[in-house]
C-alpha positions in Angstrom: -9.6 7.9 12.1 -6.2 9.5 12.2 -5.0 11.7 15.0 -6.0 15.0 13.3 -9.6 13.7 12.8 -9.7 12.5 16.4 -8.4 15.9 17.7 -11.3 17.6 15.8 -13.7 15.1 17.3 -12.5 15.5 20.9 -12.5 19.3 20.5 -16.3 19.2 19.7 -16.9 16.7 22.5 -15.1 18.9 25.1 -17.0 22.0 23.9 -20.3 20.1 24.3 -19.3 18.9 27.8 -18.3 22.3 29.0 -21.2 24.3 27.6 -24.0 21.8 27.6 -23.0 19.0 29.9 -23.5 16.3 27.2 -21.2 13.9 25.5 -21.5 10.8 23.3 -22.7 7.5 24.7 -20.0 4.8 24.9 -19.7 3.3 21.4 -17.2 2.0 18.9 -15.4 5.4 19.0 -15.7 6.3 22.7 -14.9 4.7 26.0 -15.0 6.2 29.5 -13.0 5.6 32.7 -13.8 7.2 36.0 -10.4 6.3 37.5 -7.4 4.1 37.1 -6.7 0.8 38.8 -3.3 1.2 40.4 -3.0 -2.6 41.1 -0.7 -1.8 44.1 2.0 -0.6 41.7 4.0 2.6 41.7 5.5 2.5 38.1 3.4 4.9 36.0 4.1 3.1 32.7 3.1 -0.3 34.1 -0.1 1.1 35.6 -1.0 2.8 32.3 -0.3 -0.4 30.3 -2.4 -2.6 32.6 -5.3 -0.1 32.3 -5.1 0.6 28.6 -3.1 -2.0 26.7 -6.2 -3.9 25.5 -8.2 -0.7 24.7 -5.3 0.6 22.6 -5.1 -2.6 20.6 -8.8 -2.7 20.2 -9.2 0.9 18.9 -6.1 0.6 16.7 -7.5 -2.5 15.0 -10.9 -0.7 14.4 -11.6 2.9 13.5 -9.5 4.5 16.1 -11.0 5.9 19.3 -11.2 8.3 22.2 -11.0 7.4 25.9 -12.2 10.1 28.3 -10.8 9.8 31.8 -12.8 11.2 34.8 -16.2 10.3 33.5 -18.3 8.1 35.9 -20.6 5.6 34.1 -23.5 3.8 35.6 -23.2 0.4 33.9 -26.9 -0.5 34.5 -28.4 2.7 33.2 -25.6 4.0 30.9 -25.8 7.4 32.6 -22.5 9.4 32.4 -21.4 11.9 35.0 -18.5 14.3 34.5 -17.0 13.9 38.0 -13.4 14.6 37.1 -10.1 12.9 38.2 -8.7 13.0 41.7 -5.2 14.2 42.3 -3.6 10.7 42.4 -5.0 9.8 38.9 -4.3 13.2 37.4 -0.7 13.3 38.7 0.0 9.8 37.4 -1.3 10.6 33.9 0.9 13.7 33.9 4.0 11.5 34.3 3.2 9.4 31.2 5.8 9.5 28.4 4.0 8.3 25.2 7.4 7.4 23.6 7.8 4.8 26.4 4.3 3.5 25.8 5.0 3.2 22.1 8.2 1.2 22.9 6.1 -1.1 25.1 3.8 -1.8 22.1 6.8 -2.4 19.9 7.7 -5.2 22.3 4.2 -6.6 22.3 3.3 -6.4 18.6 6.5 -5.4 16.8 4.5 -2.4 15.7 4.3 1.1 17.2 1.0 2.8 18.0 0.0 6.4 17.5 -1.4 8.1 20.6 -2.1 11.5 22.1 -2.7 12.1 25.8 -3.9 15.5 26.9 -5.5 17.1 30.0 -8.4 19.6 30.0 -10.6 21.3 32.6 -14.3 21.9 32.9 -14.8 24.4 35.7 -12.6 23.2 38.6 -12.9 19.5 37.5 -9.8 18.0 35.8 -9.9 15.4 33.0 -7.7 13.6 30.5 -8.4 12.2 27.1 -6.5 9.5 25.2 -6.6 9.5 21.4 -5.8 6.2 19.7 -5.2 6.3 15.9 -6.5 3.6 13.6 -3.7 1.4 12.2 -3.6 0.4 8.6 -2.5 -3.1 9.5 -4.0 -5.4 12.1 -1.7 -5.5 15.2 -1.5 -8.7 17.2 0.5 -9.7 20.3 3.5 -11.8 19.4 3.6 -13.5 22.8 1.5 -13.9 25.9 1.5 -10.8 28.2 -0.5 -11.9 31.2 0.1 -8.6 33.1 -1.8 -6.8 30.4 -4.4 -9.6 29.8 -3.1 -10.1 26.2 -2.6 -13.5 24.6 -0.4 -14.4 21.7 -2.2 -14.3 18.4 -5.4 -12.6 19.7 -7.0 -10.1 17.3 -8.7 -7.6 19.6 -11.0 -5.0 18.0 -13.9 -2.7 18.9 -17.5 -3.7 18.2 -20.9 -2.9 19.8 -19.2 -0.5 22.2 -16.8 -3.1 23.7 -13.6 -5.0 23.1 -13.9 -8.3 21.4 -11.5 -11.0 20.3 -12.0 -11.6 16.6 -10.5 -15.1 16.5 -12.3 -16.4 19.5 -15.0 -18.0 17.4 -15.6 -18.6 13.7 -18.6 -16.3 13.7 -16.6 -13.4 15.3 -13.7 -14.0 12.9 -16.0 -13.9 9.9 -17.5 -10.6 11.1 -14.1 -9.1 11.7 -13.0 -10.1 8.2 -16.1 -8.6 6.6 -15.5 -5.3 8.5 -11.9 -5.2 7.2 -13.0 -6.1 3.6 -15.5 -3.3 3.7 -12.8 -0.9 5.0 -10.4 -1.8 2.2 -13.1 -1.5 -0.5 -13.9 2.0 0.8 -10.2 3.0 0.8 -9.9 1.5 -2.7 -12.9 3.6 -3.9 -11.5 6.7 -2.4 -8.1 6.2 -4.0 -9.6 5.8 -7.4 -12.0 8.7 -7.1 -9.1 11.0 -6.1 -7.0 9.8 -9.1 -9.8 10.2 -11.6 -12.9 12.0 -10.3 -14.9 11.0 -13.3 -14.8 7.4 -12.1 -16.8 8.2 -9.0 -19.9 6.3 -10.3 -17.9 3.5 -12.0 -16.9 0.3 -10.4 -13.1 0.8 -10.0 -12.5 -2.9 -10.1 -13.1 -2.7 -13.9 -10.5 0.0 -14.4 -6.9 -0.3 -15.6 -4.5 2.6 -15.6 -1.3 2.7 -17.6 1.3 5.3 -16.7 4.0 5.3 -19.4 6.1 8.0 -17.8 6.8 5.6 -14.8 6.2 2.4 -16.7 3.5 1.4 -14.3 0.2 -0.4 -14.6 -2.4 0.2 -11.8 -5.4 -2.1 -11.2 -7.5 -3.9 -8.6 -5.8 -6.7 -6.8 -8.6 -9.1 -6.0 -6.4 -11.3 -3.8 -5.5 -8.5 -1.4 -8.6 -6.4 -2.1 -6.6 -3.2 -2.8 -5.2 -0.9 -5.4 -1.8 -2.2 -6.5 0.8 -1.4 -9.2 3.3 -3.3 -11.2 6.1 -2.4 -13.5 5.4 -2.9 -17.2 7.5 -2.3 -20.3 5.7 0.2 -22.5 7.0 0.8 -26.1 6.9 4.6 -26.4 8.2 4.9 -29.9 6.1 6.9 -32.3 5.0 3.7 -34.2 4.7 1.6 -31.0 1.5 -0.1 -29.9 1.1 2.4 -27.1 1.0 5.4 -29.3 -1.2 3.7 -31.9 -3.8 3.2 -29.1 -3.4 6.8 -27.9 -3.8 8.2 -31.3 -7.0 6.1 -31.7 -8.3 7.5 -28.3 -7.5 11.0 -29.4 -9.5 10.4 -32.6 -12.4 9.4 -30.4 -12.5 5.8 -31.7 -11.9 3.9 -28.4 -11.3 4.5 -24.7 -14.1 6.8 -23.7 -14.9 6.4 -20.1 -18.3 4.9 -19.6 -20.3 3.3 -16.8 -21.9 0.7 -19.0 -22.4 -2.4 -16.8 -20.2 -5.3 -17.5 -17.8 -3.6 -19.8 -14.2 -3.4 -18.7 -12.9 0.2 -18.8 -9.4 1.2 -19.6 -7.7 4.6 -19.3 -4.2 5.5 -20.3 -2.5 8.4 -18.5 0.5 9.9 -20.3 1.8 11.7 -23.3 1.7 10.5 -26.9 5.4 11.0 -27.5 8.3 10.2 -25.1 10.3 13.1 -23.7 13.5 11.1 -24.1 15.8 12.6 -26.8 16.0 9.2 -28.6 13.3 6.8 -29.6 13.9 3.3 -28.1 12.2 0.0 -27.6 12.4 -2.2 -24.6 13.9 -5.7 -24.3 10.5 -7.4 -24.5 9.6 -5.5 -27.7 13.0 -6.3 -29.2 12.6 -10.0 -28.6 9.2 -10.0 -30.4 10.6 -8.0 -33.4 13.7 -10.2 -33.7 11.6 -13.4 -33.4 9.2 -12.3 -36.1 12.2 -11.9 -38.5 14.4 -14.8 -37.6 14.3 -18.4 -39.0 15.1 -20.1 -35.7 13.6 -20.4 -32.3 15.4 -18.8 -29.4 14.9 -17.7 -25.8 15.3 -14.2 -24.2 18.4 -15.5 -22.4 19.8 -16.7 -25.7 19.3 -13.3 -27.2 21.7 -11.9 -24.6 24.3 -14.4 -25.8 23.9 -12.7 -29.2 24.5 -9.3 -27.6 27.8 -10.7 -26.2 28.7 -12.3 -29.6 28.3 -8.9 -31.3 30.4 -7.3 -28.5 27.6 -5.1 -27.3 28.0 -6.4 -23.8 30.7 -8.3 -21.9 28.4 -10.5 -19.7 25.5 -12.5 -21.1 23.9 -12.6 -17.6 23.7 -8.8 -17.4 20.3 -7.8 -16.0 18.1 -5.5 -18.1 17.1 -3.4 -15.1 19.7 -1.5 -13.1 22.7 -3.1 -14.9 26.4 -2.6 -14.4 27.0 0.1 -17.0 30.7 -0.8 -17.4 29.6 -4.1 -19.0 27.9 -2.3 -21.9 30.2 -1.3 -24.8 29.7 2.3 -25.6 31.0 1.8 -29.1 27.7 0.3 -30.0 25.4 2.9 -28.4 23.6 3.3 -31.7 22.1 -0.2 -30.9 22.1 -0.5 -27.1 22.3 2.0 -24.2 20.8 2.8 -20.7 17.8 5.0 -20.1 16.9 6.5 -16.7 13.2 5.9 -16.2 11.8 7.4 -13.0 14.2 5.8 -10.4 15.0 2.8 -12.6 17.9 2.4 -15.1 17.1 0.0 -17.9 18.9 -1.3 -21.0 17.0 -0.1 -24.1 17.5 -0.6 -27.8 17.1 1.2 -31.1 15.1 -0.2 -34.0 18.5 -0.5 -35.8 19.5 -3.2 -33.4 17.0 -5.6 -35.0 18.8 -6.3 -38.2 22.3 -7.3 -36.9 20.6 -9.5 -34.3 18.5 -11.3 -36.9 21.5 -11.7 -39.2 23.6 -13.3 -36.4 20.8 -15.7 -35.5 19.9 -16.7 -39.0 23.6 -17.5 -39.8 23.5 -21.2 -38.7 27.3 -21.5 -38.6 27.3 -19.0 -35.7 25.2 -21.2 -33.4 27.9 -23.3 -31.9 30.0 -20.3 -31.2 27.1 -18.2 -29.7 24.9 -20.9 -28.0 27.1 -24.0 -27.8 24.4 -25.8 -29.9 22.3 -25.5 -33.0 19.0 -23.7 -32.7 15.8 -25.3 -33.9 14.3 -24.1 -37.2 10.8 -22.5 -36.9 8.1 -24.8 -38.1 6.6 -23.5 -41.3 3.0 -22.3 -41.1 0.6 -24.2 -43.4 
């Protein structure tokens, strides 16, 4: 639970406490403390950390939680009584600066925590509550902190209404991993259903989304059990494969979303025609088109040597993505130029670039000049 959800939860709990004298039993979301242990200390931050460090890690690694202060619990019967805090406890909590607490956790785990500490009253009785937000990543002590009863590498989490160490036994660790896997799968389902509501009843692990505007492909990453994305070169020319597929989908031939069991589902999100003023192809498409028309075998790096030979670029090691624009010869912008795609700059090509590249490669006497060796002829298909 995030802080907003926790604030809504505690608001209802306080209302029930004031008006009906009832509140939840101690569970995976709630913990109660009658008073603080001062440990003979006077430093408010140290007292707070010694009382709550383990609880904060535990709830942060679980679903988040609420600690109500001033509630007396009978451990044998589970009965809860809203006694309230005495002046010493209340005054100490009033002095707590959560920024300093977060800094302490940054030292312990190299990760901050999200907390809220507020006071409230019921009649004349005074209370405090501590909200602890769930963290997306598991936070673990980087060293031993004996003052706070924390050990290096311990994974502390909340289960069955108490703090447990996940990696204390194989059984506990397996249970913790299963909880986290279920959380990630739930998050994954929620992401997909928000992206495409019609996929609510479909297994999202069987869905692939292509976004040509950002040159991204989205899909299920089974290794990390989450929704991930990667960059992909999508040929957006009118006769490119992408638009051939889209036209087929528009005609109702393929791509209808279905929940048929066992069938992979694909959905392409985007427009049929590129909004760029000029049609272009990516480097990957250019390589395929040149290879299909050339008589010799060559690599993608060798194709860049041809660019330099034709004086299109001044450096054969020029990267395709986010290149140095000064190394591209603007005189040949009918063949090669840079397009801005989302936040990325990429070298792209016109269809007209194919012919001069094929001619340069097919001219065997150019090989020593361009590549420093002769290229191998393609084997003839039988």
